[in-house]
mmJSON file of the N, C-alpha and C atoms, coordinates in Angstrom:
{"data_MODEL":{"atom_site":{
"group_PDB":["ATOM","ATOM","ATOM","ATOM","ATOM","ATOM","ATOM","ATOM","ATOM","ATOM","ATOM","ATOM","ATOM","ATOM","ATOM","ATOM","ATOM","ATOM","ATOM","ATOM","ATOM","ATOM","ATOM","ATOM","ATOM","ATOM","ATOM","ATOM","ATOM","ATOM","ATOM","ATOM","ATOM","ATOM","ATOM","ATOM","ATOM","ATOM","ATOM","ATOM","ATOM","ATOM","ATOM","ATOM","ATOM","ATOM","ATOM","ATOM","ATOM","ATOM","ATOM","ATOM","ATOM","ATOM","ATOM","ATOM","ATOM","ATOM","ATOM","ATOM","ATOM","ATOM","ATOM","ATOM","ATOM","ATOM","ATOM","ATOM","ATOM","ATOM","ATOM","ATOM","ATOM","ATOM","ATOM","ATOM","ATOM","ATOM","ATOM","ATOM","ATOM","ATOM","ATOM","ATOM","ATOM","ATOM","ATOM","ATOM","ATOM","ATOM","ATOM","ATOM","ATOM","ATOM","ATOM","ATOM","ATOM","ATOM","ATOM","ATOM","ATOM","ATOM","ATOM","ATOM","ATOM","ATOM","ATOM","ATOM","ATOM","ATOM","ATOM","ATOM","ATOM","ATOM","ATOM","ATOM","ATOM","ATOM","ATOM","ATOM","ATOM","ATOM","ATOM","ATOM","ATOM","ATOM","ATOM","ATOM","ATOM","ATOM","ATOM","ATOM","ATOM","ATOM","ATOM","ATOM","ATOM","ATOM","ATOM","ATOM","ATOM","ATOM","ATOM","ATOM","ATOM","ATOM","ATOM","ATOM","ATOM","ATOM","ATOM","ATOM","ATOM","ATOM","ATOM","ATOM","ATOM","ATOM","ATOM","ATOM","ATOM","ATOM","ATOM","ATOM","ATOM","ATOM","ATOM","ATOM","ATOM","ATOM","ATOM","ATOM","ATOM","ATOM","ATOM","ATOM","ATOM","ATOM","ATOM","ATOM","ATOM","ATOM","ATOM","ATOM","ATOM","ATOM","ATOM","ATOM","ATOM","ATOM","ATOM","ATOM","ATOM","ATOM","ATOM","ATOM","ATOM","ATOM","ATOM","ATOM","ATOM","ATOM","ATOM","ATOM","ATOM","ATOM","ATOM","ATOM","ATOM","ATOM","ATOM","ATOM","ATOM","ATOM","ATOM","ATOM","ATOM","ATOM","ATOM","ATOM","ATOM","ATOM","ATOM","ATOM","ATOM","ATOM","ATOM","ATOM","ATOM","ATOM","ATOM"],
"id":[1,2,3,4,5,6,7,8,9,10,11,12,13,14,15,16,17,18,19,20,21,22,23,24,25,26,27,28,29,30,31,32,33,34,35,36,37,38,39,40,41,42,43,44,45,46,47,48,49,50,51,52,53,54,55,56,57,58,59,60,61,62,63,64,65,66,67,68,69,70,71,72,73,74,75,76,77,78,79,80,81,82,83,84,85,86,87,88,89,90,91,92,93,94,95,96,97,98,99,100,101,102,103,104,105,106,107,108,109,110,111,112,113,114,115,116,117,118,119,120,121,122,123,124,125,126,127,128,129,130,131,132,133,134,135,136,137,138,139,140,141,142,143,144,145,146,147,148,149,150,151,152,153,154,155,156,157,158,159,160,161,162,163,164,165,166,167,168,169,170,171,172,173,174,175,176,177,178,179,180,181,182,183,184,185,186,187,188,189,190,191,192,193,194,195,196,197,198,199,200,201,202,203,204,205,206,207,208,209,210,211,212,213,214,215,216,217,218,219,220,221,222,223,224,225,226,227,228,229,230,231],
"type_symbol":["N","C","C","N","C","C","N","C","C","N","C","C","N","C","C","N","C","C","N","C","C","N","C","C","N","C","C","N","C","C","N","C","C","N","C","C","N","C","C","N","C","C","N","C","C","N","C","C","N","C","C","N","C","C","N","C","C","N","C","C","N","C","C","N","C","C","N","C","C","N","C","C","N","C","C","N","C","C","N","C","C","N","C","C","N","C","C","N","C","C","N","C","C","N","C","C","N","C","C","N","C","C","N","C","C","N","C","C","N","C","C","N","C","C","N","C","C","N","C","C","N","C","C","N","C","C","N","C","C","N","C","C","N","C","C","N","C","C","N","C","C","N","C","C","N","C","C","N","C","C","N","C","C","N","C","C","N","C","C","N","C","C","N","C","C","N","C","C","N","C","C","N","C","C","N","C","C","N","C","C","N","C","C","N","C","C","N","C","C","N","C","C","N","C","C","N","C","C","N","C","C","N","C","C","N","C","C","N","C","C","N","C","C","N","C","C","N","C","C","N","C","C","N","C","C","N","C","C","N","C","C"],
"label_atom_id":["N","CA","C","N","CA","C","N","CA","C","N","CA","C","N","CA","C","N","CA","C","N","CA","C","N","CA","C","N","CA","C","N","CA","C","N","CA","C","N","CA","C","N","CA","C","N","CA","C","N","CA","C","N","CA","C","N","CA","C","N","CA","C","N","CA","C","N","CA","C","N","CA","C","N","CA","C","N","CA","C","N","CA","C","N","CA","C","N","CA","C","N","CA","C","N","CA","C","N","CA","C","N","CA","C","N","CA","C","N","CA","C","N","CA","C","N","CA","C","N","CA","C","N","CA","C","N","CA","C","N","CA","C","N","CA","C","N","CA","C","N","CA","C","N","CA","C","N","CA","C","N","CA","C","N","CA","C","N","CA","C","N","CA","C","N","CA","C","N","CA","C","N","CA","C","N","CA","C","N","CA","C","N","CA","C","N","CA","C","N","CA","C","N","CA","C","N","CA","C","N","CA","C","N","CA","C","N","CA","C","N","CA","C","N","CA","C","N","CA","C","N","CA","C","N","CA","C","N","CA","C","N","CA","C","N","CA","C","N","CA","C","N","CA","C","N","CA","C","N","CA","C","N","CA","C","N","CA","C","N","CA","C","N","CA","C","N","CA","C"],
"label_alt_id":[null,null,null,null,null,null,null,null,null,null,null,null,null,null,null,null,null,null,null,null,null,null,null,null,null,null,null,null,null,null,null,null,null,null,null,null,null,null,null,null,null,null,null,null,null,null,null,null,null,null,null,null,null,null,null,null,null,null,null,null,null,null,null,null,null,null,null,null,null,null,null,null,null,null,null,null,null,null,null,null,null,null,null,null,null,null,null,null,null,null,null,null,null,null,null,null,null,null,null,null,null,null,null,null,null,null,null,null,null,null,null,null,null,null,null,null,null,null,null,null,null,null,null,null,null,null,null,null,null,null,null,null,null,null,null,null,null,null,null,null,null,null,null,null,null,null,null,null,null,null,null,null,null,null,null,null,null,null,null,null,null,null,null,null,null,null,null,null,null,null,null,null,null,null,null,null,null,null,null,null,null,null,null,null,null,null,null,null,null,null,null,null,null,null,null,null,null,null,null,null,null,null,null,null,null,null,null,null,null,null,null,null,null,null,null,null,null,null,null,null,null,null,null,null,null,null,null,null,null,null,null],
"label_comp_id":["MET","MET","MET","PRO","PRO","PRO","ARG","ARG","ARG","VAL","VAL","VAL","GLN","GLN","GLN","VAL","VAL","VAL","ASP","ASP","ASP","ARG","ARG","ARG","ASP","ASP","ASP","ARG","ARG","ARG","CYS","CYS","CYS","LYS","LYS","LYS","GLY","GLY","GLY","CYS","CYS","CYS","GLU","GLU","GLU","LEU","LEU","LEU","CYS","CYS","CYS","VAL","VAL","VAL","ARG","ARG","ARG","ALA","ALA","ALA","CYS","CYS","CYS","PRO","PRO","PRO","GLN","GLN","GLN","LYS","LYS","LYS","VAL","VAL","VAL","LEU","LEU","LEU","GLY","GLY","GLY","ILE","ILE","ILE","SER","SER","SER","PRO","PRO","PRO","ARG","ARG","ARG","ILE","ILE","ILE","ASN","ASN","ASN","PHE","PHE","PHE","LYS","LYS","LYS","GLY","GLY","GLY","TYR","TYR","TYR","PHE","PHE","PHE","PRO","PRO","PRO","ALA","ALA","ALA","GLU","GLU","GLU","PRO","PRO","PRO","SER","SER","SER","ARG","ARG","ARG","PRO","PRO","PRO","GLU","GLU","GLU","LEU","LEU","LEU","CYS","CYS","CYS","LEU","LEU","LEU","GLY","GLY","GLY","CYS","CYS","CYS","ARG","ARG","ARG","ILE","ILE","ILE","CYS","CYS","CYS","ALA","ALA","ALA","VAL","VAL","VAL","THR","THR","THR","CYS","CYS","CYS","PRO","PRO","PRO","ASP","ASP","ASP","VAL","VAL","VAL","ALA","ALA","ALA","ILE","ILE","ILE","GLU","GLU","GLU","ILE","ILE","ILE","ALA","ALA","ALA","VAL","VAL","VAL","HIS","HIS","HIS","GLY","GLY","GLY","CYS","CYS","CYS","ARG","ARG","ARG","TYR","TYR","TYR","ASN","ASN","ASN","TYR","TYR","TYR","PHE","PHE","PHE","ASP","ASP","ASP","TYR","TYR","TYR"],
"label_asym_id":["A","A","A","A","A","A","A","A","A","A","A","A","A","A","A","A","A","A","A","A","A","A","A","A","A","A","A","A","A","A","A","A","A","A","A","A","A","A","A","A","A","A","A","A","A","A","A","A","A","A","A","A","A","A","A","A","A","A","A","A","A","A","A","A","A","A","A","A","A","A","A","A","A","A","A","A","A","A","A","A","A","A","A","A","A","A","A","A","A","A","A","A","A","A","A","A","A","A","A","A","A","A","A","A","A","A","A","A","A","A","A","A","A","A","A","A","A","A","A","A","A","A","A","A","A","A","A","A","A","A","A","A","A","A","A","A","A","A","A","A","A","A","A","A","A","A","A","A","A","A","A","A","A","A","A","A","A","A","A","A","A","A","A","A","A","A","A","A","A","A","A","A","A","A","A","A","A","A","A","A","A","A","A","A","A","A","A","A","A","A","A","A","A","A","A","A","A","A","A","A","A","A","A","A","A","A","A","A","A","A","A","A","A","A","A","A","A","A","A","A","A","A","A","A","A","A","A","A","A","A","A"],
"label_entity_id":["1","1","1","1","1","1","1","1","1","1","1","1","1","1","1","1","1","1","1","1","1","1","1","1","1","1","1","1","1","1","1","1","1","1","1","1","1","1","1","1","1","1","1","1","1","1","1","1","1","1","1","1","1","1","1","1","1","1","1","1","1","1","1","1","1","1","1","1","1","1","1","1","1","1","1","1","1","1","1","1","1","1","1","1","1","1","1","1","1","1","1","1","1","1","1","1","1","1","1","1","1","1","1","1","1","1","1","1","1","1","1","1","1","1","1","1","1","1","1","1","1","1","1","1","1","1","1","1","1","1","1","1","1","1","1","1","1","1","1","1","1","1","1","1","1","1","1","1","1","1","1","1","1","1","1","1","1","1","1","1","1","1","1","1","1","1","1","1","1","1","1","1","1","1","1","1","1","1","1","1","1","1","1","1","1","1","1","1","1","1","1","1","1","1","1","1","1","1","1","1","1","1","1","1","1","1","1","1","1","1","1","1","1","1","1","1","1","1","1","1","1","1","1","1","1","1","1","1","1","1","1"],
"label_seq_id":[1,1,1,2,2,2,3,3,3,4,4,4,5,5,5,6,6,6,7,7,7,8,8,8,9,9,9,10,10,10,11,11,11,12,12,12,13,13,13,14,14,14,15,15,15,16,16,16,17,17,17,18,18,18,19,19,19,20,20,20,21,21,21,22,22,22,23,23,23,24,24,24,25,25,25,26,26,26,27,27,27,28,28,28,29,29,29,30,30,30,31,31,31,32,32,32,33,33,33,34,34,34,35,35,35,36,36,36,37,37,37,38,38,38,39,39,39,40,40,40,41,41,41,42,42,42,43,43,43,44,44,44,45,45,45,46,46,46,47,47,47,48,48,48,49,49,49,50,50,50,51,51,51,52,52,52,53,53,53,54,54,54,55,55,55,56,56,56,57,57,57,58,58,58,59,59,59,60,60,60,61,61,61,62,62,62,63,63,63,64,64,64,65,65,65,66,66,66,67,67,67,68,68,68,69,69,69,70,70,70,71,71,71,72,72,72,73,73,73,74,74,74,75,75,75,76,76,76,77,77,77],
"pdbx_PDB_ins_code":[null,null,null,null,null,null,null,null,null,null,null,null,null,null,null,null,null,null,null,null,null,null,null,null,null,null,null,null,null,null,null,null,null,null,null,null,null,null,null,null,null,null,null,null,null,null,null,null,null,null,null,null,null,null,null,null,null,null,null,null,null,null,null,null,null,null,null,null,null,null,null,null,null,null,null,null,null,null,null,null,null,null,null,null,null,null,null,null,null,null,null,null,null,null,null,null,null,null,null,null,null,null,null,null,null,null,null,null,null,null,null,null,null,null,null,null,null,null,null,null,null,null,null,null,null,null,null,null,null,null,null,null,null,null,null,null,null,null,null,null,null,null,null,null,null,null,null,null,null,null,null,null,null,null,null,null,null,null,null,null,null,null,null,null,null,null,null,null,null,null,null,null,null,null,null,null,null,null,null,null,null,null,null,null,null,null,null,null,null,null,null,null,null,null,null,null,null,null,null,null,null,null,null,null,null,null,null,null,null,null,null,null,null,null,null,null,null,null,null,null,null,null,null,null,null,null,null,null,null,null,null],
"Cartn_x":[106.703,105.228,104.135,103.835,103.138,101.877,101.455,100.645,99.201,97.701,96.839,96.373,96.015,95.184,94.019,92.791,91.468,91.069,91.044,90.601,88.71,88.096,86.91,85.897,86.128,85.356,85.65,86.944,87.148,86.732,86.769,86.22,84.718,84.941,83.037,82.835,83.711,83.588,83.138,83.847,83.771,84.647,85.283,85.472,87.02,87.349,88.144,89.519,89.777,90.891,90.936,89.664,89.262,89.31,89.189,89.577,90.873,91.539,92.829,94.102,93.845,94.624,94.689,96.143,96.745,96.519,96.229,96.696,95.192,93.973,92.668,92.679,93.67,93.716,92.112,91.687,91.301,89.186,88.493,87.171,86.597,85.065,83.931,83.258,83.149,82.84,81.248,81.316,79.633,78.835,79.47,79.375,79.071,78.435,78.745,79.099,79.54,80.616,79.926,80.03,79.046,78.428,79.327,78.679,77.643,77.561,76.532,76.545,78.558,79.299,78.806,79.382,80.274,81.435,82.599,83.617,84.834,85.55,86.545,87.416,87.97,88.762,89.354,90.386,91.268,90.736,90.989,89.909,90.713,92.103,92.913,94.542,94.465,95.818,97.055,97.216,98.757,98.847,97.932,98.48,99.281,99.019,99.619,100.94,101.334,103.178,103.39,102.784,102.791,103.389,102.609,102.956,102.259,101.109,101.008,99.741,99.114,98.6,96.709,96.399,95.502,95.649,96.454,96.429,97.029,97.623,97.22,96.016,95.43,93.687,93.291,93.175,92.026,91.546,90.393,90.222,90.754,89.9,89.731,90.806,92.252,93.354,93.039,92.548,92.036,92.793,93.708,94.553,95.547,96.331,97.999,98.595,99.715,100.286,101.465,101.693,102.886,103.605,104.964,106.136,107.304,107.236,107.92,109.557,110.289,111.9,112.168,111.485,111.3,111.171,111.628,111.33,111.468,110.088,109.625,109.893,110.803,111.03,110.598,109.355,109.239,109.206,109.859,110.438,111.776,111.87,113.591,113.41,113.156,113.238,112.437],
"Cartn_y":[89.844,90.062,90.88,91.495,92.014,90.926,90.606,90.184,90.501,90.878,91.52,90.356,90.244,89.36,90.199,90.002,90.614,89.566,89.766,88.971,89.193,88.496,88.542,88.479,88.127,87.547,88.944,89.718,90.705,92.42,92.234,93.645,93.87,95.33,95.83,96.242,96.502,96.925,98.469,99.582,100.636,101.439,100.636,101.348,102.377,101.89,103.533,102.695,101.31,100.558,100.889,100.837,100.972,102.409,103.433,104.868,104.749,104.477,105.175,104.305,103.256,102.151,103.187,103.741,104.477,103.501,102.371,102.077,100.799,100.805,100.719,99.058,98.65,97.157,96.693,97.45,96.608,96.633,95.945,96.509,96.018,96.253,95.74,94.49,93.342,91.999,91.783,91.428,90.636,90.007,89.421,88.152,89.164,88.179,89.181,88.105,88.837,87.954,87.406,86.619,86.62,87.305,88.222,89.792,90.219,90.16,90.721,91.553,92.204,92.989,92.462,93.702,93.186,93.457,92.562,93.367,93.452,94.024,93.971,93.075,92.86,92.005,92.306,91.297,92.535,92.183,92.987,92.908,92.578,93.511,93.082,93.185,92.685,91.864,92.06,91.848,91.651,93.532,94.426,96.063,96.377,95.712,95.75,96.27,97.693,97.761,97.179,97.085,96.634,97.718,98.828,100.327,100.218,99.259,99.03,100.794,101.076,102.09,101.993,100.949,100.341,99.291,98.688,98.168,99.165,100.563,101.254,102.142,102.235,102.706,102.384,100.846,99.587,99.842,100.457,100.639,98.914,97.861,96.765,95.961,96.097,96.007,94.343,94.016,93.391,92.885,93.287,93.666,93.635,92.513,91.923,92.268,92.267,92.854,91.785,91.02,90.01,89.928,90.619,91.206,90.22,89.252,87.754,88.845,88.806,89.041,90.232,91.599,92.647,93.913,94.206,95.658,97.246,97.641,98.863,99.891,100.995,102.13,103.009,104.09,104.967,106.574,106.259,107.454,107.186,108.326,107.943,108.341,108.069,108.355,107.138],
"Cartn_z":[70.83,70.557,71.994,72.219,73.533,73.535,74.473,74.542,75.539,75.46,76.165,76.748,77.696,78.703,79.923,79.533,80.101,81.095,82.543,83.223,83.168,82.529,82.6,83.515,84.562,85.439,86.464,86.118,87.198,86.835,85.352,84.17,84.538,84.231,84.352,83.414,82.582,81.148,81.214,81.987,82.173,80.63,80.152,78.603,78.994,80.151,80.566,79.657,79.509,78.741,76.995,76.916,75.606,74.69,75.791,75.313,75.198,76.447,76.932,75.658,75.373,74.16,72.784,72.261,71.006,70.439,70.463,68.484,68.698,69.92,69.793,69.434,70.255,70.432,71.101,71.839,73.511,72.627,72.519,72.575,73.43,73.362,74.238,73.609,74.955,74.149,74.077,73.116,72.926,74.356,74.38,76.007,76.895,77.7,79.155,80.555,81.714,82.496,83.736,84.465,85.292,86.44,86.43,87.306,86.773,84.908,84.209,83.388,83.242,82.069,81.261,80.339,79.152,79.261,78.952,79.531,78.081,78.576,77.771,76.783,76.198,75.328,74.216,73.919,73.084,71.573,70.479,69.714,68.079,68.59,67.558,68.324,69.158,69.759,68.872,67.525,66.88,66.676,67.391,67.027,68.088,69.285,70.74,71.067,71.257,71.143,72.436,73.836,75.107,75.982,75.326,76.224,77.53,77.981,79.691,80.089,78.981,79.368,79.667,78.947,79.615,80.956,81.304,82.776,83.274,83.39,84.012,84.645,83.566,83.502,83.841,83.662,84.661,86.218,86.64,88.182,88.828,87.859,88.491,88.559,88.03,87.86,86.844,86.102,85.216,84.126,83.305,82.341,82.79,82.003,82.263,81.24,81.107,79.591,79.713,78.809,79.026,77.673,77.758,77.031,77.175,75.728,75.757,75.528,76.619,76.839,76.286,76.001,75.779,76.662,76.93,77.515,77.561,77.095,76.532,77.137,77.329,78.122,77.185,77.441,77.108,77.84,78.701,79.904,80.779,80.761,81.43,82.786,83.338,85.166,85.652],
"occupancy":[1.0,1.0,1.0,1.0,1.0,1.0,1.0,1.0,1.0,1.0,1.0,1.0,1.0,1.0,1.0,1.0,1.0,1.0,1.0,1.0,1.0,1.0,1.0,1.0,1.0,1.0,1.0,1.0,1.0,1.0,1.0,1.0,1.0,1.0,1.0,1.0,1.0,1.0,1.0,1.0,1.0,1.0,1.0,1.0,1.0,1.0,1.0,1.0,1.0,1.0,1.0,1.0,1.0,1.0,1.0,1.0,1.0,1.0,1.0,1.0,1.0,1.0,1.0,1.0,1.0,1.0,1.0,1.0,1.0,1.0,1.0,1.0,1.0,1.0,1.0,1.0,1.0,1.0,1.0,1.0,1.0,1.0,1.0,1.0,1.0,1.0,1.0,1.0,1.0,1.0,1.0,1.0,1.0,1.0,1.0,1.0,1.0,1.0,1.0,1.0,1.0,1.0,1.0,1.0,1.0,1.0,1.0,1.0,1.0,1.0,1.0,1.0,1.0,1.0,1.0,1.0,1.0,1.0,1.0,1.0,1.0,1.0,1.0,1.0,1.0,1.0,1.0,1.0,1.0,1.0,1.0,1.0,1.0,1.0,1.0,1.0,1.0,1.0,1.0,1.0,1.0,1.0,1.0,1.0,1.0,1.0,1.0,1.0,1.0,1.0,1.0,1.0,1.0,1.0,1.0,1.0,1.0,1.0,1.0,1.0,1.0,1.0,1.0,1.0,1.0,1.0,1.0,1.0,1.0,1.0,1.0,1.0,1.0,1.0,1.0,1.0,1.0,1.0,1.0,1.0,1.0,1.0,1.0,1.0,1.0,1.0,1.0,1.0,1.0,1.0,1.0,1.0,1.0,1.0,1.0,1.0,1.0,1.0,1.0,1.0,1.0,1.0,1.0,1.0,1.0,1.0,1.0,1.0,1.0,1.0,1.0,1.0,1.0,1.0,1.0,1.0,1.0,1.0,1.0,1.0,1.0,1.0,1.0,1.0,1.0,1.0,1.0,1.0,1.0,1.0,1.0],
"B_iso_or_equiv":[0.0,0.0,0.0,0.0,0.0,0.0,0.0,0.0,0.0,0.0,0.0,0.0,0.0,0.0,0.0,0.0,0.0,0.0,0.0,0.0,0.0,0.0,0.0,0.0,0.0,0.0,0.0,0.0,0.0,0.0,0.0,0.0,0.0,0.0,0.0,0.0,0.0,0.0,0.0,0.0,0.0,0.0,0.0,0.0,0.0,0.0,0.0,0.0,0.0,0.0,0.0,0.0,0.0,0.0,0.0,0.0,0.0,0.0,0.0,0.0,0.0,0.0,0.0,0.0,0.0,0.0,0.0,0.0,0.0,0.0,0.0,0.0,0.0,0.0,0.0,0.0,0.0,0.0,0.0,0.0,0.0,0.0,0.0,0.0,0.0,0.0,0.0,0.0,0.0,0.0,0.0,0.0,0.0,0.0,0.0,0.0,0.0,0.0,0.0,0.0,0.0,0.0,0.0,0.0,0.0,0.0,0.0,0.0,0.0,0.0,0.0,0.0,0.0,0.0,0.0,0.0,0.0,0.0,0.0,0.0,0.0,0.0,0.0,0.0,0.0,0.0,0.0,0.0,0.0,0.0,0.0,0.0,0.0,0.0,0.0,0.0,0.0,0.0,0.0,0.0,0.0,0.0,0.0,0.0,0.0,0.0,0.0,0.0,0.0,0.0,0.0,0.0,0.0,0.0,0.0,0.0,0.0,0.0,0.0,0.0,0.0,0.0,0.0,0.0,0.0,0.0,0.0,0.0,0.0,0.0,0.0,0.0,0.0,0.0,0.0,0.0,0.0,0.0,0.0,0.0,0.0,0.0,0.0,0.0,0.0,0.0,0.0,0.0,0.0,0.0,0.0,0.0,0.0,0.0,0.0,0.0,0.0,0.0,0.0,0.0,0.0,0.0,0.0,0.0,0.0,0.0,0.0,0.0,0.0,0.0,0.0,0.0,0.0,0.0,0.0,0.0,0.0,0.0,0.0,0.0,0.0,0.0,0.0,0.0,0.0,0.0,0.0,0.0,0.0,0.0,0.0],
"pdbx_formal_charge":[null,null,null,null,null,null,null,null,null,null,null,null,null,null,null,null,null,null,null,null,null,null,null,null,null,null,null,null,null,null,null,null,null,null,null,null,null,null,null,null,null,null,null,null,null,null,null,null,null,null,null,null,null,null,null,null,null,null,null,null,null,null,null,null,null,null,null,null,null,null,null,null,null,null,null,null,null,null,null,null,null,null,null,null,null,null,null,null,null,null,null,null,null,null,null,null,null,null,null,null,null,null,null,null,null,null,null,null,null,null,null,null,null,null,null,null,null,null,null,null,null,null,null,null,null,null,null,null,null,null,null,null,null,null,null,null,null,null,null,null,null,null,null,null,null,null,null,null,null,null,null,null,null,null,null,null,null,null,null,null,null,null,null,null,null,null,null,null,null,null,null,null,null,null,null,null,null,null,null,null,null,null,null,null,null,null,null,null,null,null,null,null,null,null,null,null,null,null,null,null,null,null,null,null,null,null,null,null,null,null,null,null,null,null,null,null,null,null,null,null,null,null,null,null,null,null,null,null,null,null,null],
"auth_seq_id":[1,1,1,2,2,2,3,3,3,4,4,4,5,5,5,6,6,6,7,7,7,8,8,8,9,9,9,10,10,10,11,11,11,12,12,12,13,13,13,14,14,14,15,15,15,16,16,16,17,17,17,18,18,18,19,19,19,20,20,20,21,21,21,22,22,22,23,23,23,24,24,24,25,25,25,26,26,26,27,27,27,28,28,28,29,29,29,30,30,30,31,31,31,32,32,32,33,33,33,34,34,34,35,35,35,36,36,36,37,37,37,38,38,38,39,39,39,40,40,40,41,41,41,42,42,42,43,43,43,44,44,44,45,45,45,46,46,46,47,47,47,48,48,48,49,49,49,50,50,50,51,51,51,52,52,52,53,53,53,54,54,54,55,55,55,56,56,56,57,57,57,58,58,58,59,59,59,60,60,60,61,61,61,62,62,62,63,63,63,64,64,64,65,65,65,66,66,66,67,67,67,68,68,68,69,69,69,70,70,70,71,71,71,72,72,72,73,73,73,74,74,74,75,75,75,76,76,76,77,77,77],
"auth_comp_id":["MET","MET","MET","PRO","PRO","PRO","ARG","ARG","ARG","VAL","VAL","VAL","GLN","GLN","GLN","VAL","VAL","VAL","ASP","ASP","ASP","ARG","ARG","ARG","ASP","ASP","ASP","ARG","ARG","ARG","CYS","CYS","CYS","LYS","LYS","LYS","GLY","GLY","GLY","CYS","CYS","CYS","GLU","GLU","GLU","LEU","LEU","LEU","CYS","CYS","CYS","VAL","VAL","VAL","ARG","ARG","ARG","ALA","ALA","ALA","CYS","CYS","CYS","PRO","PRO","PRO","GLN","GLN","GLN","LYS","LYS","LYS","VAL","VAL","VAL","LEU","LEU","LEU","GLY","GLY","GLY","ILE","ILE","ILE","SER","SER","SER","PRO","PRO","PRO","ARG","ARG","ARG","ILE","ILE","ILE","ASN","ASN","ASN","PHE","PHE","PHE","LYS","LYS","LYS","GLY","GLY","GLY","TYR","TYR","TYR","PHE","PHE","PHE","PRO","PRO","PRO","ALA","ALA","ALA","GLU","GLU","GLU","PRO","PRO","PRO","SER","SER","SER","ARG","ARG","ARG","PRO","PRO","PRO","GLU","GLU","GLU","LEU","LEU","LEU","CYS","CYS","CYS","LEU","LEU","LEU","GLY","GLY","GLY","CYS","CYS","CYS","ARG","ARG","ARG","ILE","ILE","ILE","CYS","CYS","CYS","ALA","ALA","ALA","VAL","VAL","VAL","THR","THR","THR","CYS","CYS","CYS","PRO","PRO","PRO","ASP","ASP","ASP","VAL","VAL","VAL","ALA","ALA","ALA","ILE","ILE","ILE","GLU","GLU","GLU","ILE","ILE","ILE","ALA","ALA","ALA","VAL","VAL","VAL","HIS","HIS","HIS","GLY","GLY","GLY","CYS","CYS","CYS","ARG","ARG","ARG","TYR","TYR","TYR","ASN","ASN","ASN","TYR","TYR","TYR","PHE","PHE","PHE","ASP","ASP","ASP","TYR","TYR","TYR"],
"auth_asym_id":["A","A","A","A","A","A","A","A","A","A","A","A","A","A","A","A","A","A","A","A","A","A","A","A","A","A","A","A","A","A","A","A","A","A","A","A","A","A","A","A","A","A","A","A","A","A","A","A","A","A","A","A","A","A","A","A","A","A","A","A","A","A","A","A","A","A","A","A","A","A","A","A","A","A","A","A","A","A","A","A","A","A","A","A","A","A","A","A","A","A","A","A","A","A","A","A","A","A","A","A","A","A","A","A","A","A","A","A","A","A","A","A","A","A","A","A","A","A","A","A","A","A","A","A","A","A","A","A","A","A","A","A","A","A","A","A","A","A","A","A","A","A","A","A","A","A","A","A","A","A","A","A","A","A","A","A","A","A","A","A","A","A","A","A","A","A","A","A","A","A","A","A","A","A","A","A","A","A","A","A","A","A","A","A","A","A","A","A","A","A","A","A","A","A","A","A","A","A","A","A","A","A","A","A","A","A","A","A","A","A","A","A","A","A","A","A","A","A","A","A","A","A","A","A","A","A","A","A","A","A","A"],
"auth_atom_id":["N","CA","C","N","CA","C","N","CA","C","N","CA","C","N","CA","C","N","CA","C","N","CA","C","N","CA","C","N","CA","C","N","CA","C","N","CA","C","N","CA","C","N","CA","C","N","CA","C","N","CA","C","N","CA","C","N","CA","C","N","CA","C","N","CA","C","N","CA","C","N","CA","C","N","CA","C","N","CA","C","N","CA","C","N","CA","C","N","CA","C","N","CA","C","N","CA","C","N","CA","C","N","CA","C","N","CA","C","N","CA","C","N","CA","C","N","CA","C","N","CA","C","N","CA","C","N","CA","C","N","CA","C","N","CA","C","N","CA","C","N","CA","C","N","CA","C","N","CA","C","N","CA","C","N","CA","C","N","CA","C","N","CA","C","N","CA","C","N","CA","C","N","CA","C","N","CA","C","N","CA","C","N","CA","C","N","CA","C","N","CA","C","N","CA","C","N","CA","C","N","CA","C","N","CA","C","N","CA","C","N","CA","C","N","CA","C","N","CA","C","N","CA","C","N","CA","C","N","CA","C","N","CA","C","N","CA","C","N","CA","C","N","CA","C","N","CA","C","N","CA","C","N","CA","C","N","CA","C","N","CA","C","N","CA","C","N","CA","C"],
"pdbx_PDB_model_num":[1,1,1,1,1,1,1,1,1,1,1,1,1,1,1,1,1,1,1,1,1,1,1,1,1,1,1,1,1,1,1,1,1,1,1,1,1,1,1,1,1,1,1,1,1,1,1,1,1,1,1,1,1,1,1,1,1,1,1,1,1,1,1,1,1,1,1,1,1,1,1,1,1,1,1,1,1,1,1,1,1,1,1,1,1,1,1,1,1,1,1,1,1,1,1,1,1,1,1,1,1,1,1,1,1,1,1,1,1,1,1,1,1,1,1,1,1,1,1,1,1,1,1,1,1,1,1,1,1,1,1,1,1,1,1,1,1,1,1,1,1,1,1,1,1,1,1,1,1,1,1,1,1,1,1,1,1,1,1,1,1,1,1,1,1,1,1,1,1,1,1,1,1,1,1,1,1,1,1,1,1,1,1,1,1,1,1,1,1,1,1,1,1,1,1,1,1,1,1,1,1,1,1,1,1,1,1,1,1,1,1,1,1,1,1,1,1,1,1,1,1,1,1,1,1,1,1,1,1,1,1]
}}}
């Protein structure tokens, strides 16, 4: 099962990952990080497909997807 991890201190809360996620796994945290932003956080992690669209979209490289023993191939290139 894939696991989404967001580095709270690196995230600036731009919400690009929240909009990009096809399963609506991510949401914005009600707590402020040390930079003064409301970072993204996994609000429904059990729905994660492991597609990594959120990690690719993140301009701050604050999202990491851990896939336990599985590799998802969505494209043939």
